[in-house]
N, C-alpha and C positions, 0 to 999 in steps of 0.2 A: 690819436690815441688808437690803439689796436683793437681796443673793443669797438668803439664807433666803426671802424673798417669792417669789423664782424658782424655788425648788427647791419651795414649797409648791405653787405652781402646776403643776409637772411631775408632783408626785404626785397632784394632783387629777384630771389628765389620764389618767394611768396606772390610777386607780382606776375609771374609767368606761370601761376598754377590758375589757369583760367579754362573755360571751356576748349579755346584753340588748342590746348594739349591734348585733350581727350578725343576730340573730331577734327579729323585732318582737312585739308583743303579739299573742296568737290572738284572732283574731274569729270568733263563731260566726254563722253565716247560715243558717237553716235547719236542715238536717240536716249541714251542712259546717262544719268549722273551717279558716279559712285562717291560716297563719303565713308571714309576709313573711321572707323572707332577703336579706341584704345583706352585700357584701365592704366591710370596713370597713378603714381605714388611718389610721395616726398618724404623724406625723413631729413630731420636736423637735430645736432646735438651739441653741447655747450658745456665747457667745464674750466673751473679755476682751482688754484690750490695757493697755499701760503707755506713758506718755510722758516726755519730760525734765521736771523741776521747772524751773519757771522760777528761783526762787532756794531757798537752804536752808531759809528760814523757812517756805516754802509747802510743802503737803502732797504727796504722790505725786499726780501727773496719771495717770488712769486711767480706763478706761472698759470698761463690759461692755453685753453685751445679748444677748437670747435671743427665741425665738419658736416657736409651734407650729402645728399645723394637722391636721386631721382631713378623711377625705372617706369617704363612704359610697354605694355604688352598688348598686342592688337587681339581684339576680340570679336570685332563683328565688322561689316561692311553693309551700309544703307544702301540700296538700289532703287533710284526713282526713276519709273520709266512712264509711258503715257498711258499705259494702264494702271499704274498703281506704284505702291511703295512697299518695299519688304525690307526685314532685317536679316541677313544671311551671317549667321554666326561662323566664326573660326574655331575650330575644334584642335586642340593640341593632343594629338595621338598618342605622344610621348609620355606625357602626363598620366592618360588614360592607361596606357599599357603598364606603367610603374605603379599604378594604383590597383590594378588589377592582379599584378604579380606579389605588392605587399598583402593584398587581401588573400590571395591564394596560400602564402607561406604563412600567414597567421592562423587560418583555417588547418593547414597539414600540421602545424605544432599542436594544437589542441586536440587533434585528432589522435595524434602520436600519444600525448599525454593521456587521455582516456584511455587508450588501449592499454598501455602500461599498468594504469591503475586497475583495469578490469582482469589483467594478465596476473597482477598480483593476488588479486582476490581469490582466483581459482587455484592457486598454487599454495595458498593459505599464509602468505607472508603478511 
């Protein structure tokens, strides 16, 4: 049955959602061990529907579907040396720049709006 295959697929995805998905395999380079760290997300969806039967002899009309997806984003590197262990974050400069531009545009909008209101008060509108 198609539904059982779909549930088997979801079970496979669920089994892969373990710590190895977030922490990569350690790499040793000289006296350092590097462990990559990622943010991992999973999403699954499922839906079914029924329609009208064309005639009494025909089977019920119905359909269903499902889907899923994953995303992994690197967020840090754990560095282990003889002196100690440290977490080195990975900064996404593109997201920071876009957030800064959005904040600037929002502030510019409100400054412009306030100046128009003040200008309207001065002219008596």
